[in-house]
C-alpha positions in Angstrom: 36.3 129.3 150.2 37.9 130.5 147.1 39.5 134.3 147.8 38.1 136.6 145.0 38.9 140.1 144.7 38.1 143.0 142.1 40.9 143.2 139.6 43.1 146.5 139.0 44.5 147.4 136.0 47.9 146.3 137.2 46.5 143.0 138.5 45.2 142.5 135.1 48.4 143.3 133.1 50.7 140.8 135.6 48.0 138.3 135.2 48.1 138.4 131.4 51.7 138.6 131.8 51.9 135.3 133.9 49.7 133.4 131.7 51.8 134.6 128.4 54.7 133.5 130.3 53.7 129.9 131.2 51.8 129.7 127.8 55.4 129.9 126.2 56.9 127.5 128.3 55.3 124.6 126.6 56.7 125.7 123.2 60.1 126.1 124.8 60.0 123.0 126.4 59.5 121.2 123.0 61.9 123.1 121.2 64.6 121.9 124.0 63.3 118.2 123.5 64.3 118.2 119.9 68.3 118.1 121.3 68.2 116.7 124.5 66.3 113.9 126.6 63.1 114.5 129.0 65.0 113.9 132.0 67.7 116.0 131.4 65.3 118.8 130.2 63.5 118.6 133.7 67.2 118.6 135.5 68.0 121.8 133.4 64.6 123.5 134.8 64.8 122.8 138.4 68.4 123.0 138.9 68.5 126.4 137.2 65.2 127.5 138.7 66.4 126.7 142.4 70.0 128.8 141.9 67.7 131.8 140.9 65.4 131.6 143.6 68.3 131.0 146.2 69.8 134.2 145.2 66.2 136.0 145.8 66.1 134.4 149.0 69.3 135.1 150.0 69.0 139.1 148.7 65.9 139.3 150.9 67.5 137.7 153.8 64.6 135.2 154.5 65.4 133.1 157.2 66.5 129.3 156.0 64.9 126.6 158.2 66.8 123.9 159.5 64.7 121.5 161.1 64.9 118.1 159.0 61.1 117.7 159.2 61.0 121.0 156.8 63.5 119.7 154.5 61.6 116.3 154.1 58.4 118.3 153.1 60.5 120.2 150.7 61.5 117.0 148.9 58.1 115.7 148.9 56.9 119.1 147.4 59.6 118.7 144.9 58.6 115.4 143.9 54.9 116.1 143.6 54.9 119.6 142.1 58.1 118.8 139.9 59.8 115.8 139.4 56.5 113.7 138.4 54.4 116.3 136.8 57.5 118.1 134.8 58.8 114.6 133.7 55.2 113.2 132.6 54.5 116.5 130.6 57.7 116.4 129.0 57.7 113.0 128.1 54.0 113.5 126.9 55.1 116.7 124.8 57.4 114.2 122.8 54.0 112.6 121.2 51.4 115.1 121.4 51.0 118.8 120.3 52.1 121.5 122.7 48.9 122.9 122.4 47.0 120.1 123.4 49.4 119.7 126.4 48.4 123.2 127.5 44.6 122.3 127.3 45.0 119.2 129.4 47.2 121.0 131.9 44.2 123.2 132.7 42.5 120.0 134.3 44.9 120.8 137.5 42.4 122.8 138.8 39.6 120.2 138.3 41.9 117.6 140.2 42.6 120.2 142.5 38.8 120.7 143.7 38.4 116.7 144.1 41.9 116.4 146.3 40.9 119.5 148.3 37.3 118.0 148.8 38.8 114.5 149.9 41.5 116.0 152.3 40.4 119.2 154.0 37.1 119.5 155.8 36.5 123.1 154.6 36.5 122.2 150.8 33.5 120.4 150.6 32.1 119.2 147.0 29.0 121.1 146.7 26.8 121.1 143.9 28.2 123.9 142.1 31.5 122.4 142.2 30.5 119.2 141.3 28.9 120.4 138.0 32.2 122.4 137.3 34.3 119.1 138.0 31.8 117.0 135.9 32.3 119.7 133.0 35.8 119.7 133.3 36.3 116.0 133.2 33.7 115.9 130.0 36.0 118.5 128.7 39.3 116.5 129.3 37.6 113.3 127.7 36.5 115.2 124.9 39.9 116.8 124.1 41.5 113.5 124.5 39.0 111.8 122.6 36.7 109.2 123.6 38.1 106.4 121.1 41.4 107.4 122.5 40.5 106.5 126.0 39.6 102.9 124.8 43.2 102.5 123.3 46.7 102.3 124.9 48.8 103.7 121.7 51.6 106.0 122.3 49.3 109.1 121.8 46.8 108.3 124.3 49.3 107.1 127.0 50.9 110.3 126.2 47.9 112.5 126.9 47.3 110.3 130.0 50.8 111.0 131.3 50.0 114.9 130.9 46.9 114.0 133.2 48.9 112.0 135.6 51.2 115.2 135.8 48.0 117.3 136.3 46.7 115.0 139.4 50.3 115.2 140.8 50.1 119.3 140.9 46.7 118.9 142.8 48.2 116.8 145.2 51.5 119.2 145.8 48.8 121.8 146.3 47.1 119.7 149.3 50.6 119.0 150.5 51.8 122.6 150.4 48.6 123.7 152.3 49.2 121.0 155.2 52.7 121.3 155.7 54.4 124.5 154.3 52.0 127.3 154.3 53.9 128.7 157.6 56.9 129.7 155.4 57.3 132.4 153.0 56.4 131.3 149.5 59.5 132.3 148.1 61.4 130.0 150.6 59.0 127.1 149.7 59.8 127.3 146.3 63.3 127.4 146.3 63.4 124.5 149.0 60.9 122.5 147.1 62.9 123.0 143.6 66.2 122.0 145.6 64.7 118.6 146.5 63.6 118.2 143.0 67.3 119.1 141.9 68.5 116.3 144.1 66.1 114.1 142.4 66.6 115.0 138.9 70.4 115.7 138.8 71.2 112.3 139.3 68.3 110.6 137.3 69.6 112.5 134.3 73.1 111.6 134.9 72.2 108.0 135.0 69.7 107.6 132.5 70.9 110.2 129.7 74.5 111.1 130.7 75.8 114.1 132.1 74.1 117.3 131.2 76.0 119.4 128.9 76.0 123.0 127.5 77.6 122.2 124.3 74.1 122.8 122.7 72.6 124.8 119.7 71.6 128.0 120.4 68.1 127.4 120.0 67.9 124.9 122.8 70.1 127.1 125.2 67.6 129.9 124.9 64.5 127.5 125.3 66.4 126.4 128.3 66.8 129.5 129.8 63.2 130.5 129.2 61.6 127.6 130.6 64.0 127.2 133.8 64.5 130.9 134.5 61.6 132.9 132.9 58.9 130.5 133.1 59.7 128.5 136.4 61.9 130.8 138.8 60.6 134.2 137.7 57.0 132.9 137.2 56.9 131.5 140.8 57.8 135.0 142.0 55.3 136.8 139.7 52.7 134.0 140.9 52.9 135.1 144.2 52.9 139.0 143.3 49.4 138.2 141.2 47.9 136.1 144.5 48.6 139.0 146.9 47.1 141.5 144.4 44.1 139.6 142.7 43.5 136.6 145.3 43.4 132.8 144.7 39.8 133.1 142.8 41.3 135.4 140.1 44.1 133.1 139.6 41.7 130.4 137.9 41.6 133.2 135.1 45.2 132.5 134.5 44.3 128.7 133.9 42.0 129.6 131.3 44.4 132.3 129.4 47.4 129.8 128.9 45.9 127.2 126.4 45.3 130.0 123.8 48.8 131.2 124.3 50.1 127.9 123.8 48.1 126.9 120.8 49.1 130.0 118.9 52.8 129.5 119.6 52.5 125.8 118.6 51.1 126.6 115.4 53.2 129.3 114.5 56.5 128.3 115.5 56.0 124.5 114.9 52.9 124.2 112.4 51.1 122.3 114.8 47.3 121.6 114.2 45.0 120.5 116.8 41.6 118.5 115.9 38.2 120.4 116.3 37.6 117.9 119.5 40.6 119.6 121.1 39.1 122.9 121.0 35.5 121.5 122.1 37.1 120.1 124.9 38.9 123.2 126.0 35.4 124.9 126.0 33.7 122.4 128.1 36.9 122.4 130.3 36.8 126.5 130.3 32.9 126.4 131.4 33.6 123.9 134.3 36.4 126.5 135.3 33.9 129.1 135.2 31.5 127.2 137.1 34.1 126.5 139.8 35.1 129.7 140.0 31.7 130.7 141.1 30.9 134.2 139.5 29.3 133.1 136.5 27.0 130.5 138.2 26.9 132.0 141.5 23.2 133.2 141.2 22.0 130.4 139.1 22.7 128.0 142.5 22.3 130.4 145.2 18.9 129.0 145.9 20.1 125.4 145.8 22.8 126.3 148.9 25.9 125.3 146.8 
């Protein structure tokens, strides 16, 4: 069941800060992509974030596991939670707006419910959850555009790539629960990003050449933001908010991220989304609120959902 707690003023503040940080990551990634390749952008993200988190782990003197099975689990987690989704979304952002990317990214919670229902016995797909998932997928289809679903141009493929990233996030969540739940979350994040770095750094060198720091100032600032602030520090903040607010309230963060990304994309890059994208977000948000349970709890109480 979803953990729901009442939110204190401090929890609200940190939840909104987390949403603002993650919302800004979409713009910073797009800025970096103006100068560097998408594979290199992901390599920068995971390598620098891993270094920051290992400093935290060492300073906190968190015991480091030595079992090969744990490090194998870190590698799989890195593939599912970083390598695949970061790469798909970064490539997708080359061809669609940052705001639209953030809207589609919110489908992570929808896929998460479906994957959890398929994998875990205690996460059954009730009537309420089924309606929430259905509305969520309707919102995604609306945001993409039903005509685009029937075509395979570059824009529609980019949107499907972003959705592929959200599915990978959902699979990563299930993998983490099954294999890494016994570890301190900060250690799991550091290990995961280490596994990601072992994949992405060679891939960047092979596909796009050795990464360099001889870049424009705005590119360096963008990399620093999405690697250090929006990845390493955001992970640490995420676990603080999780402890204070519970997993149920973290779904509110999912709803707060797209407005931040949409505003920043319009302000900095002059992006404009079609009306269908906003309608899709409304439907997706409604689906997420139903999944959260507090909006529709009384409505479905009698049905046993």
